[in-house]
C-alpha positions as CSV (number, residue, x, y, z in Angstrom):
1,M,-25.8,4.9,-9.3
2,A,-24.9,2.0,-6.9
3,I,-23.7,-1.0,-8.3
4,D,-26.1,-3.8,-8.5
5,T,-26.0,-7.3,-7.0
6,A,-25.3,-9.0,-10.1
7,A,-22.3,-6.5,-10.9
8,A,-21.2,-6.9,-7.3
9,R,-21.1,-10.4,-7.4
10,A,-19.0,-10.7,-10.9
11,A,-16.7,-8.0,-9.2
12,T,-16.0,-10.0,-6.4
13,E,-15.7,-13.2,-8.5
14,R,-12.7,-10.9,-10.5
15,I,-11.4,-9.9,-7.1
16,C,-11.0,-13.4,-5.6
17,H,-9.7,-14.8,-8.8
18,Y,-7.1,-11.7,-8.6
19,F,-5.7,-12.2,-5.2
20,E,-5.7,-16.1,-5.3
21,H,-3.5,-15.7,-8.4
22,L,-1.5,-12.9,-7.3
23,S,2.2,-12.9,-8.5
24,P,4.8,-10.1,-8.6
25,A,3.9,-10.0,-12.5
26,S,0.4,-9.6,-11.8
27,L,1.0,-6.4,-9.3
28,G,0.8,-4.1,-12.6
29,E,-2.8,-5.0,-13.0
30,I,-3.8,-3.5,-9.7
31,D,-4.9,-0.3,-11.1
32,R,-7.9,-2.4,-12.8
33,L,-8.9,-3.7,-9.2
34,Y,-8.7,-0.5,-7.0
35,T,-9.8,3.0,-7.7
36,P,-7.0,5.6,-8.1
37,L,-7.7,7.1,-4.5
38,A,-8.5,3.7,-2.9
39,R,-7.8,3.2,0.6
40,F,-6.0,0.0,2.1
41,K,-5.6,-0.4,6.0
42,D,-4.4,-3.5,7.7
43,P,-2.6,-4.0,11.3
44,F,0.6,-2.5,9.9
45,N,-0.3,-0.2,7.0
46,E,-2.9,2.5,6.1
47,V,-2.1,3.8,2.6
48,H,-4.1,5.7,-0.2
49,G,-3.6,5.4,-3.9
50,T,-2.8,2.4,-6.0
51,A,0.7,3.0,-6.2
52,A,1.0,2.8,-2.5
53,I,-1.2,-0.3,-2.4
54,R,1.1,-1.9,-5.0
55,G,4.0,-1.1,-2.8
56,I,2.6,-3.1,0.2
57,F,2.2,-6.1,-2.1
58,E,5.6,-5.6,-3.6
59,H,7.0,-5.4,-0.2
60,M,5.2,-8.7,0.6
61,Y,7.0,-10.4,-2.1
62,A,10.4,-8.9,-1.2
63,S,10.2,-10.4,2.7
64,L,8.3,-13.7,2.3
65,H,8.7,-17.0,0.5
66,E,5.8,-18.1,-1.8
67,P,3.0,-15.8,-0.3
68,R,-0.4,-16.8,-1.6
69,F,-4.1,-16.1,-0.6
70,V,-6.8,-18.5,-0.5
71,V,-10.4,-17.1,0.0
72,T,-12.4,-19.5,1.9
73,Q,-15.8,-17.4,2.1
74,R,-17.2,-14.6,0.5
75,I,-20.3,-12.2,1.4
76,V,-21.7,-9.8,-1.1
77,D,-24.2,-7.4,0.2
78,G,-24.7,-4.6,-2.7
79,A,-21.3,-2.9,-2.7
80,Q,-20.3,-4.2,0.5
81,V,-18.2,-7.5,0.5
82,F,-16.6,-9.5,3.1
83,L,-13.8,-12.1,2.5
84,A,-12.7,-14.6,4.6
85,W,-9.1,-15.9,4.1
86,E,-6.1,-17.8,4.4
87,F,-2.7,-16.4,3.6
88,H,0.1,-19.0,3.3
89,F,3.5,-18.0,3.1
90,R,7.1,-18.9,4.8
91,F,9.4,-16.4,6.4
92,Q,12.7,-15.6,4.9
93,R,14.7,-15.1,7.9
94,F,13.0,-16.9,10.7
95,D,12.6,-20.6,10.4
96,P,12.2,-20.4,6.4
97,Q,11.3,-24.2,6.3
98,Q,8.2,-23.8,8.3
99,P,4.9,-23.0,6.4
100,R,2.7,-20.4,8.1
101,V,-1.0,-19.6,8.0
102,I,-2.7,-16.4,8.9
103,R,-6.4,-16.4,9.0
104,G,-8.3,-13.1,8.4
105,G,-11.0,-11.3,6.6
106,S,-11.3,-8.3,4.2
107,H,-14.0,-5.8,4.2
108,L,-14.4,-4.2,0.9
109,Q,-16.2,-1.2,-0.4
110,L,-16.9,-1.2,-3.9
111,D,-17.3,1.8,-6.3
112,D,-20.0,1.9,-9.0
113,D,-17.6,0.5,-11.4
114,G,-17.1,-2.8,-9.2
115,R,-13.5,-1.5,-8.4
116,I,-12.4,-1.3,-4.7
117,A,-12.8,2.0,-2.9
118,D,-11.9,0.8,0.5
119,H,-10.2,-2.3,1.6
120,R,-9.8,-3.0,5.3
121,D,-7.9,-6.5,6.5
122,Y,-8.8,-7.9,9.8
123,W,-6.4,-10.2,11.4
124,D,-4.6,-11.0,15.0
125,A,-0.9,-9.7,14.4
126,A,-0.2,-10.8,18.0
127,E,-1.6,-14.4,17.8
128,E,-0.9,-15.1,14.0
129,L,2.4,-13.4,13.5
130,Y,4.4,-12.2,16.6
131,E,3.8,-15.4,18.6
132,K,5.7,-17.4,15.8
133,L,8.9,-15.3,15.9
134,P,11.7,-16.4,18.1
135,L,12.2,-14.3,21.3
136,V,9.3,-12.1,20.4
137,G,6.9,-15.0,20.4
138,G,8.1,-16.1,23.7
139,L,7.5,-13.0,25.3
140,M,3.8,-12.6,23.9
141,R,3.2,-16.0,24.8
142,W,4.2,-15.1,28.4
143,L,2.4,-12.0,28.5
144,K,-0.8,-13.7,27.2
145,K,-0.6,-16.5,30.0
146,K,0.0,-13.5,32.7
147,A,-2.7,-11.6,31.4
148,G,-5.2,-14.7,31.6
149,Q,-4.4,-15.3,35.1
């Protein structure tokens, strides 16, 4: 039986609340959000299972200052969910006083019980991340400029 629209909307609300209030302490609850064999993919990672997904977020907290998500839009169509979001953070090593924002989206496939079975993040790593790093950023901007000529 497929998840109905009302249940999918309730699940999406729960998912958005979880990510907007994510903290190192709440990572232990990730099993309630994802199915045991869930897949997560973003520009840097592709993992399966809640332990591996939790590991990605643990690494995020170990690598960045004050990371947080703000969901700006959501679309629910049956078991398919699309979330537009902003990811706010500061680098620990590169200009740690400078706040950063990455804008992206997540396509989620919900299971019948409203948990995430498949999570795919879309964002431009080159534009949003690499161009802001010292040395690499200058090279990326130069390459982009040359490619546009």
